[in-house]
C-alpha positions as CSV (number, residue, x, y, z in Angstrom):
1,X,-0.1,0.0,0.0
2,X,1.6,3.2,-1.1
3,X,0.6,6.5,0.4
4,X,-0.2,9.5,-2.1
5,X,2.8,11.8,-2.5
6,X,3.3,14.2,0.2
7,X,1.2,12.3,2.8
8,X,3.5,12.0,5.9
9,X,2.9,11.3,9.6
10,X,4.1,14.9,10.4
11,X,1.4,16.2,8.1
12,X,-1.3,14.1,9.8
13,X,-0.2,15.3,13.3
14,X,0.0,19.1,12.0
15,X,-3.3,18.9,10.4
16,X,-5.1,17.2,13.1
17,X,-3.5,19.3,15.9
18,X,-2.4,18.1,19.5
19,X,-5.9,18.7,21.0
20,X,-6.9,15.7,18.9
21,X,-3.8,13.5,18.5
22,X,-0.4,13.8,20.2
23,X,2.7,11.9,19.3
24,X,4.3,9.7,22.3
25,X,7.0,8.2,20.1
26,X,8.3,8.9,16.7
27,X,10.9,6.3,16.1
28,X,11.0,7.0,12.3
29,X,10.5,10.6,12.7
30,X,7.6,12.8,11.1
31,X,8.5,12.3,7.4
32,X,7.6,8.7,7.2
33,X,4.9,8.1,4.4
34,X,1.6,6.8,5.7
35,X,-1.0,4.7,4.4
36,X,-4.9,4.0,5.2
37,X,-6.1,4.0,8.5
38,X,-7.6,0.8,10.0
39,X,-9.4,-0.2,13.3
40,X,-7.9,-3.0,15.0
41,X,-10.3,-5.9,15.8
42,X,-9.1,-8.1,18.7
43,X,-11.4,-11.1,17.4
44,X,-9.9,-11.0,14.0
45,X,-6.6,-9.2,13.5
46,X,-6.1,-7.9,10.2
47,X,-3.1,-8.4,8.0
48,X,-1.6,-6.7,5.2
49,X,-1.3,-3.4,6.8
50,X,2.0,-2.0,5.1
51,X,2.3,1.8,6.0
52,X,-1.2,1.7,7.9
53,X,-2.2,3.7,10.8
54,X,-3.8,1.2,13.3
55,X,-6.6,2.6,15.7
56,X,-6.7,0.5,18.7
57,X,-9.9,0.6,20.7
58,X,-9.8,-0.7,24.3
59,X,-6.5,-1.6,26.1
60,X,-3.3,-1.3,24.0
61,X,-0.6,-3.9,24.7
62,X,3.0,-4.3,23.7
63,X,1.9,-7.6,22.0
64,X,-0.2,-5.2,19.6
65,X,2.7,-3.0,18.9
66,X,4.9,-6.0,18.0
67,X,2.0,-7.4,15.8
68,X,1.8,-4.0,14.1
69,X,5.6,-3.8,13.5
70,X,5.5,-7.1,11.9
71,X,2.5,-6.3,9.7
72,X,4.9,-3.1,8.6
73,X,2.4,-0.6,10.2
74,X,3.7,3.0,10.7
75,X,1.7,4.2,13.6
76,X,-0.6,3.0,16.5
77,X,-3.3,5.1,18.0
78,X,-4.3,4.6,21.6
79,X,-7.0,6.2,23.7
80,X,-5.8,9.0,26.1
81,X,-5.9,7.9,29.8
82,X,-6.7,4.1,28.9
83,X,-3.3,2.6,30.2
84,X,0.2,3.5,31.4
85,X,2.1,5.2,28.5
86,X,5.5,5.1,29.7
87,X,6.0,1.3,29.2
88,X,4.1,1.4,25.7
89,X,6.4,4.3,24.6
90,X,9.4,2.3,25.2
91,X,7.9,-0.7,23.5
92,X,7.0,1.5,20.5
93,X,10.6,2.6,20.1
94,X,12.0,-0.6,20.3
95,X,9.4,-2.0,17.6
96,X,10.0,1.1,15.2
97,X,6.4,2.1,15.3
98,X,5.1,5.4,15.8
99,X,2.7,5.7,19.0
100,X,-0.1,8.4,19.1
101,X,-2.6,9.3,21.7
102,X,-5.9,10.6,20.6
103,X,-8.5,12.6,22.6
104,X,-11.4,11.2,24.4
105,X,-13.5,13.7,22.7
106,X,-13.2,12.2,19.3
107,X,-14.7,8.8,18.4
108,X,-12.6,6.2,16.5
109,X,-15.0,6.5,13.4
110,X,-14.4,10.2,13.5
111,X,-10.5,9.6,13.7
112,X,-10.7,7.2,10.9
113,X,-12.7,9.7,8.7
114,X,-10.4,12.7,9.6
115,X,-7.2,10.5,8.6
116,X,-8.8,9.2,5.5
117,X,-9.8,12.5,4.3
118,X,-6.5,13.9,4.8
119,X,-5.0,11.3,2.5
120,X,-7.5,12.4,-0.1
121,X,-6.9,16.1,0.0
122,X,-3.4,16.9,1.2
123,X,-1.2,16.1,-1.7
124,X,0.0,19.0,-3.6
125,X,-1.8,20.2,-6.8
126,X,-0.2,21.8,-9.9
127,X,-1.2,25.2,-10.7
128,X,-1.5,26.5,-14.3
129,X,1.9,28.1,-14.0
130,X,3.5,24.8,-13.2
131,X,4.1,25.6,-9.7
132,X,3.2,23.4,-6.8
133,X,0.5,24.8,-4.3
134,X,0.5,23.8,-0.6
135,X,-2.0,21.3,0.6
136,X,-5.4,22.4,2.0
137,X,-4.6,22.0,5.7
138,X,-1.3,23.9,5.3
139,X,-3.4,26.6,3.4
140,X,-5.9,26.8,6.2
141,X,-3.2,27.3,8.8
142,X,-1.5,30.0,6.4
143,X,-4.8,31.9,6.2
144,X,-5.5,31.5,10.1
145,X,-1.9,32.9,11.1
146,X,-2.3,35.9,8.7
147,X,-6.0,36.6,9.0
148,X,-5.9,36.2,13.0
149,X,-8.8,33.5,13.4
150,X,-9.4,29.9,13.1
151,X,-10.2,28.6,9.5
152,X,-12.3,26.0,7.8
153,X,-12.5,25.2,4.1
154,X,-15.7,23.6,2.9
155,X,-17.2,22.1,-0.3
156,X,-20.6,23.1,-1.5
157,X,-22.1,20.3,0.5
158,X,-20.9,22.0,3.6
159,X,-18.3,19.1,4.1
160,X,-15.4,20.3,6.1
161,X,-12.4,19.6,3.9
162,X,-9.7,21.2,5.9
163,X,-9.3,23.2,9.0
164,X,-6.6,25.3,10.8
165,X,-4.8,23.9,13.9
166,X,-2.8,27.2,15.1
167,X,-2.5,27.0,18.7
168,X,-4.4,29.6,20.9
169,X,-7.1,30.4,18.3
170,X,-10.5,30.2,19.6
171,X,-12.8,27.5,18.0
172,X,-16.4,27.6,19.1
173,X,-18.8,24.5,19.7
174,X,-20.4,24.6,16.1
175,X,-17.0,24.8,14.4
176,X,-15.8,22.0,16.8
177,X,-18.8,19.8,15.9
178,X,-18.2,20.4,12.1
179,X,-14.5,19.4,12.3
180,X,-15.4,16.3,14.4
181,X,-18.2,15.3,12.1
182,X,-16.6,16.5,8.9
183,X,-19.8,18.3,8.2
184,X,-21.4,21.7,9.2
185,X,-24.1,21.2,11.8
186,X,-27.3,21.8,10.4
187,X,-29.1,25.4,11.2
188,X,-32.1,27.0,9.6
189,X,-30.1,30.1,8.9
190,X,-27.5,28.3,6.7
191,X,-29.4,28.4,3.5
192,X,-29.5,32.1,3.3
193,X,-26.0,32.5,5.0
194,X,-24.2,30.4,2.4
195,X,-26.2,31.9,-0.4
196,X,-24.9,35.4,0.6
197,X,-21.4,34.2,0.5
198,X,-21.7,32.4,-2.9
199,X,-23.3,35.6,-4.4
200,X,-20.6,37.8,-3.6
201,X,-17.2,37.9,-5.3
202,X,-15.6,39.3,-2.2
203,X,-15.2,38.2,1.5
204,X,-18.5,38.9,3.4
205,X,-19.2,38.9,7.2
206,X,-21.8,36.6,8.8
207,X,-23.2,37.4,12.3
208,X,-26.2,34.8,12.2
209,X,-27.0,32.7,13.9
210,X,-26.2,34.5,17.3
211,X,-25.1,31.7,19.2
212,X,-22.1,31.6,16.6
213,X,-19.2,33.9,16.7
214,X,-18.8,36.3,13.9
215,X,-17.1,34.9,10.8
216,X,-15.6,36.2,7.5
217,X,-16.2,33.9,4.5
218,X,-15.7,33.9,0.8
219,X,-16.4,31.8,-2.2
220,X,-13.8,29.6,-3.9
221,X,-14.4,29.5,-7.5
222,X,-12.7,28.1,-10.6
223,X,-13.5,29.9,-13.9
224,X,-16.5,31.4,-12.3
225,X,-18.1,28.5,-11.0
226,X,-18.4,28.1,-7.2
227,X,-16.7,25.1,-5.6
228,X,-16.6,25.8,-1.9
229,X,-16.1,28.4,0.9
230,X,-13.6,29.3,3.3
231,X,-14.6,30.7,6.7
232,X,-12.4,32.7,9.3
233,X,-13.7,32.7,12.8
234,X,-13.4,35.8,14.9
235,X,-12.1,35.1,18.3
236,X,-11.7,37.4,21.3
237,X,-9.5,39.9,19.2
238,X,-10.5,41.5,15.8
239,X,-9.4,39.8,12.6
240,X,-6.3,41.3,10.9
241,X,-7.0,44.5,8.8
242,X,-6.0,42.6,5.4
243,X,-8.1,39.7,6.5
244,X,-10.4,39.9,3.4
245,X,-7.3,40.0,1.1
246,X,-5.8,37.0,2.6
247,X,-9.1,35.1,2.2
248,X,-9.1,36.2,-1.4
249,X,-5.7,34.7,-2.0
250,X,-6.4,31.7,-0.1
251,X,-9.6,31.2,-2.3
252,X,-7.3,31.4,-5.5
253,X,-4.9,28.8,-4.1
254,X,-7.8,26.5,-3.0
255,X,-9.6,26.5,-6.2
256,X,-7.3,23.9,-8.0
257,X,-7.6,21.4,-5.0
258,X,-11.5,21.6,-4.9
259,X,-11.7,21.3,-8.8
260,X,-9.6,18.2,-8.6
261,X,-11.6,16.7,-5.3
262,X,-15.0,17.7,-7.2
263,X,-14.1,16.1,-10.7
264,X,-12.5,13.0,-9.1
265,X,-15.5,12.6,-6.5
266,X,-18.1,13.2,-9.3
267,X,-16.5,10.7,-11.7
268,X,-15.7,8.1,-8.9
269,X,-19.3,8.3,-7.7
270,X,-21.0,7.9,-11.0
271,X,-19.1,4.8,-11.7
272,X,-19.7,3.3,-8.2
273,X,-23.4,4.1,-8.5
274,X,-23.6,2.5,-11.9
275,X,-21.6,-0.7,-10.8
276,X,-23.5,-0.7,-7.6
277,X,-27.0,-0.7,-9.3
278,X,-25.8,-3.6,-11.6
279,X,-24.7,-5.6,-8.6
280,X,-27.7,-5.3,-6.6
281,X,-30.1,-5.8,-9.4
282,X,-28.3,-8.7,-10.5
283,X,-27.4,-7.2,-13.9
284,X,-24.0,-7.6,-15.8
285,X,-21.2,-9.9,-14.8
286,X,-21.5,-10.2,-11.2
287,X,-18.0,-11.9,-10.8
288,X,-16.3,-9.1,-12.5
289,X,-18.5,-6.5,-10.7
290,X,-17.4,-8.2,-7.3
291,X,-13.7,-7.9,-8.4
292,X,-14.2,-4.3,-9.2
293,X,-15.3,-3.8,-5.5
294,X,-12.4,-6.1,-4.1
295,X,-14.9,-8.6,-3.0
296,X,-14.9,-12.5,-3.0
297,X,-17.6,-13.9,-5.4
298,X,-18.2,-17.3,-3.6
299,X,-17.7,-16.1,-0.1
300,X,-20.8,-15.7,2.4
301,X,-22.0,-12.3,2.0
302,X,-24.8,-10.0,3.8
303,X,-26.9,-7.1,2.3
304,X,-27.6,-4.1,4.3
305,X,-30.2,-1.5,3.8
306,X,-30.6,1.7,5.6
307,X,-33.6,4.2,5.1
308,X,-35.8,6.5,6.9
309,X,-39.1,5.7,8.4
310,X,-41.9,8.0,7.1
311,X,-42.8,11.1,9.2
312,X,-39.4,11.3,11.2
313,X,-39.4,13.6,14.0
314,X,-36.3,15.5,13.2
315,X,-36.0,15.8,9.3
316,X,-32.8,17.9,8.4
317,X,-33.6,21.1,6.5
318,X,-33.1,21.5,2.9
319,X,-31.6,17.8,2.3
320,X,-33.4,15.7,-0.3
321,X,-34.0,11.8,0.3
322,X,-31.5,10.9,-2.2
323,X,-28.8,13.4,-0.9
324,X,-29.3,12.1,2.7
325,X,-29.0,8.5,1.2
326,X,-25.7,9.3,-0.4
327,X,-24.3,10.7,2.9
328,X,-25.5,7.9,4.8
329,X,-24.1,5.6,2.0
330,X,-20.7,7.4,2.6
331,X,-20.9,6.9,6.4
332,X,-21.6,3.1,5.8
333,X,-18.7,2.7,3.3
334,X,-16.4,4.5,5.7
335,X,-17.5,2.3,8.6
336,X,-17.1,-0.9,6.6
337,X,-13.6,0.4,5.4
338,X,-12.5,1.2,8.8
339,X,-12.8,-2.6,9.7
340,X,-11.2,-3.8,6.4
341,X,-14.5,-5.6,5.4
342,X,-14.6,-6.3,1.8
343,X,-17.8,-4.6,0.7
344,X,-19.6,-2.5,-1.9
345,X,-21.6,0.4,-0.5
346,X,-23.4,3.4,-1.6
347,X,-26.9,4.9,-2.3
348,X,-29.6,3.1,-4.6
349,X,-33.3,4.3,-4.9
350,X,-33.2,6.8,-1.8
351,X,-31.6,4.3,0.5
352,X,-28.3,3.3,1.7
353,X,-27.2,0.1,0.7
354,X,-24.3,-2.4,1.2
355,X,-23.1,-6.0,0.4
356,X,-20.5,-7.3,3.0
357,X,-18.6,-10.5,2.7
358,X,-19.3,-11.7,6.2
359,X,-22.1,-13.4,7.9
360,X,-25.2,-11.5,8.9
361,X,-24.6,-12.4,12.5
362,X,-21.2,-11.1,12.8
363,X,-21.0,-8.6,15.8
364,X,-19.1,-6.1,13.8
365,X,-21.9,-5.7,11.5
366,X,-24.4,-4.6,14.4
367,X,-21.4,-2.3,15.6
368,X,-21.1,-0.6,12.4
369,X,-24.7,-0.2,11.4
370,X,-25.4,1.1,15.0
371,X,-22.7,3.8,14.7
372,X,-23.9,5.0,11.2
373,X,-27.5,5.1,12.4
374,X,-26.3,7.4,15.4
375,X,-24.3,9.5,13.3
376,X,-27.1,9.9,10.6
377,X,-29.5,10.9,13.2
378,X,-27.0,13.5,14.5
379,X,-26.4,15.1,11.1
380,X,-29.6,14.5,9.2
381,X,-32.5,14.1,12.0
382,X,-34.0,11.2,13.5
383,X,-35.8,8.2,12.1
384,X,-33.2,6.1,10.4
385,X,-33.4,2.3,10.5
386,X,-31.7,-0.7,9.0
387,X,-32.4,-4.1,7.5
388,X,-30.0,-6.8,7.5
389,X,-30.5,-9.8,5.1
390,X,-29.7,-13.5,5.9
391,X,-26.4,-14.9,5.2
392,X,-26.1,-15.4,1.5
393,X,-24.0,-18.2,0.0
394,X,-22.4,-15.9,-2.4
395,X,-22.6,-12.6,-4.4
396,X,-24.8,-14.4,-7.0
397,X,-27.6,-14.2,-4.3
398,X,-27.4,-10.5,-4.0
399,X,-30.8,-9.8,-5.4
400,X,-32.4,-12.1,-2.8
401,X,-30.5,-10.6,-0.1
402,X,-31.6,-7.1,-1.2
403,X,-35.2,-8.4,-0.9
404,X,-34.6,-9.7,2.4
405,X,-33.0,-6.6,3.8
406,X,-35.9,-4.4,2.5
407,X,-38.3,-6.5,4.0
408,X,-36.6,-6.4,7.2
409,X,-36.4,-2.6,7.0
410,X,-40.1,-2.2,6.3
411,X,-40.8,-4.2,9.5
412,X,-38.5,-2.1,11.6
413,X,-39.9,1.1,10.2
414,X,-43.6,-0.2,11.0
415,X,-45.5,-0.9,14.1
416,X,-44.2,-4.4,14.5
417,X,-40.6,-3.4,14.7
418,X,-38.9,-3.4,18.0
419,X,-35.7,-2.1,17.4
420,X,-33.6,0.2,14.9
421,X,-31.9,-2.7,13.3
422,X,-33.7,-5.8,12.2
423,X,-32.1,-9.1,10.9
424,X,-34.3,-11.1,8.7
425,X,-33.4,-14.2,10.5
426,X,-35.0,-12.8,13.6
427,X,-38.2,-11.1,12.2
428,X,-40.2,-14.2,11.0
429,X,-43.2,-13.5,13.4
430,X,-43.2,-9.6,12.9
431,X,-43.2,-10.3,9.0
432,X,-46.0,-12.7,9.4
433,X,-47.9,-10.1,11.3
434,X,-47.2,-7.5,8.7
435,X,-48.5,-9.8,5.8
436,X,-51.5,-10.6,7.8
437,X,-52.2,-6.9,8.3
438,X,-51.6,-6.1,4.6
439,X,-54.1,-8.9,3.8
440,X,-56.8,-7.7,6.1
441,X,-56.3,-3.8,6.4
442,X,-59.1,-3.2,4.0
443,X,-61.3,-6.1,4.9
444,X,-64.1,-5.8,7.6
445,X,-62.9,-8.9,9.3
446,X,-60.1,-6.9,11.0
447,X,-62.7,-5.0,13.2
448,X,-65.5,-7.7,13.2
449,X,-66.6,-9.8,15.8
450,X,-65.3,-11.2,18.2
451,X,-63.4,-7.9,18.8
452,X,-66.5,-5.7,17.6
453,X,-68.7,-7.3,20.5
454,X,-66.2,-6.0,22.9
455,X,-65.6,-2.6,21.7
456,X,-69.3,-2.1,21.3
457,X,-69.9,-3.1,25.0
458,X,-67.0,-0.6,26.3
459,X,-68.5,2.1,24.3
460,X,-72.1,1.6,25.6
461,X,-71.3,0.7,29.2
462,X,-67.9,2.3,29.9
463,X,-66.3,-0.9,30.7
464,X,-62.5,-1.7,29.9
465,X,-62.8,-5.0,28.5
466,X,-60.5,-4.4,25.5
467,X,-57.7,-2.9,27.8
468,X,-58.3,-6.1,30.1
469,X,-58.2,-8.5,27.1
470,X,-54.9,-6.8,25.8
471,X,-53.1,-7.3,29.3
472,X,-54.3,-10.7,29.9
473,X,-53.3,-11.9,26.5
474,X,-50.0,-10.1,26.7
475,X,-49.3,-12.1,30.1
476,X,-50.0,-15.3,28.6
477,X,-53.4,-15.7,30.2
478,X,-51.7,-15.5,33.7
479,X,-54.3,-13.7,35.9
480,X,-52.0,-12.6,38.6
481,X,-49.4,-11.2,36.5
482,X,-52.2,-9.5,34.2
483,X,-54.0,-8.0,37.4
484,X,-50.5,-6.7,38.5
485,X,-50.2,-5.0,35.0
486,X,-53.7,-3.5,35.6
487,X,-53.2,-2.7,39.2
488,X,-56.2,-4.8,40.0
489,X,-56.6,-7.5,42.7
490,X,-56.6,-11.1,40.9
491,X,-60.0,-11.6,42.2
492,X,-61.4,-8.6,40.5
493,X,-59.7,-9.5,37.3
494,X,-61.2,-12.9,37.5
495,X,-64.7,-11.5,38.2
496,X,-64.2,-9.2,35.3
497,X,-63.2,-12.2,33.1
498,X,-66.4,-14.1,34.1
499,X,-68.4,-11.0,33.0
500,X,-66.6,-11.0,29.6
501,X,-67.2,-14.8,29.2
502,X,-70.9,-13.8,29.1
503,X,-70.2,-11.7,26.0
504,X,-67.8,-14.0,24.1
505,X,-66.5,-17.6,24.8
506,X,-63.1,-16.7,26.0
507,X,-62.3,-20.4,26.8
508,X,-62.5,-21.3,22.9
509,X,-59.1,-21.6,21.7
510,X,-59.8,-20.4,18.2
511,X,-61.6,-17.4,19.6
512,X,-58.7,-16.4,21.7
513,X,-56.4,-16.7,18.7
514,X,-58.8,-14.5,16.6
515,X,-59.0,-12.1,19.4
516,X,-55.4,-12.0,20.0
517,X,-54.8,-11.3,16.1
518,X,-57.3,-8.6,16.0
519,X,-56.1,-6.7,18.9
520,X,-52.4,-7.0,17.8
521,X,-53.3,-5.7,14.6
522,X,-55.4,-2.8,15.7
523,X,-52.9,-0.2,16.6
524,X,-53.8,3.6,16.5
525,X,-50.5,4.4,14.7
526,X,-50.3,1.5,12.3
527,X,-51.8,3.5,9.1
528,X,-49.4,6.3,9.5
529,X,-46.2,4.1,10.3
530,X,-46.9,1.8,7.3
531,X,-47.5,4.6,4.8
532,X,-44.5,4.4,2.5
């Protein structure tokens, strides 16, 4: 694995800053080239990690350092405060592996994303005159020093591409959240705020929202086309008098970078989406498609689908369903890559999808999906759910797995779902109930006898027979437990059941079954949750 030109351990440390990552041992110095980050899994240690930066959750040991050295990894990252650093620092020096310590404020997934993003955007870019420009993080630091405030460089999707790490410069909470999440936190004022910056050819001030500090911003353009923005945060002291001019120069220098990132990202995304669609729809040469994603054609595989339930409570402003799905697909692909899982992931038909070459019951699948759902809720609003297929015998069965994962997703998004993540293997009863409801939802039998007799009696006489039956059935017809749930004396419940027996034959097993189904399928919010 060869790192892109110019990507060194020193660049990583300088770009992230000592508040996030600080070096404990650098036996090969700062100029050593780095490769991709990876998260160490104690249950299945990864091989083939030449030049990698290994992120180690949990307790780091000297054995892991020695293992990383044998795998030719460049650096190992441990969590601050998790263990005694003195012995590990000495062991790292002997092994020839850099040892870094990351802040407790950043998650492993966030750190992986930051390092991976650095590798994509910090190599030098040639300008039209043939000179080499500095990388985006170095540019952000240069602007911050000259303008006198913390800097963030963003693309048009409000993704944070680079940021300054000048010691002593103030960074407020929204900017810190943007750095850690690689995306500007959602706010109702953003649409007009960014539009004002993109309409102007010069730097403009922004004072809204009031909970943010004042910021000076400028659009990055290439031949008149807007590619992104640069923001300078004003701290306790005013910005430098020449800050607007510094931003204008910075925008000119940043333009080749963003043009390269935009072109490369668009081309790669178009190709990936096309191949992903063929793979999931069973079109084209599946074996060759699997090879293009680095997956094993005949190995066990699992399909994941992440979507949004209808009527979510916290919809992010101004984000379409397709754009949201693309963002979640990126999160999913990043999470799978962090654990070195062979996978093809992205967005398809307004949902984030992935096929992974591992079994559906692998704990790492649940971990990755749960993390993606949490991050999607943070950045895009609540309501995200995931469906997981059964384990497939190979990638030729992907269309079947896709159908299973979407069935599971529909269940967890509906009234019969009990969690945010549903595995097809575990949802047989819920899928049966959903199918029964779909078959009966427009038929009078759903509200007919025997339930209608009970409901009619409650309406005319003010009794609570429906509630009584729900608790009694839910407690498996156990009177003491049902009485406790109803806050009744058991003898009171027995008397009520005898009165009920005068209306319907509650001792008839077929009637009990029919009544249990009618009550289970008669949910107040079933129609809204099932509208898709």
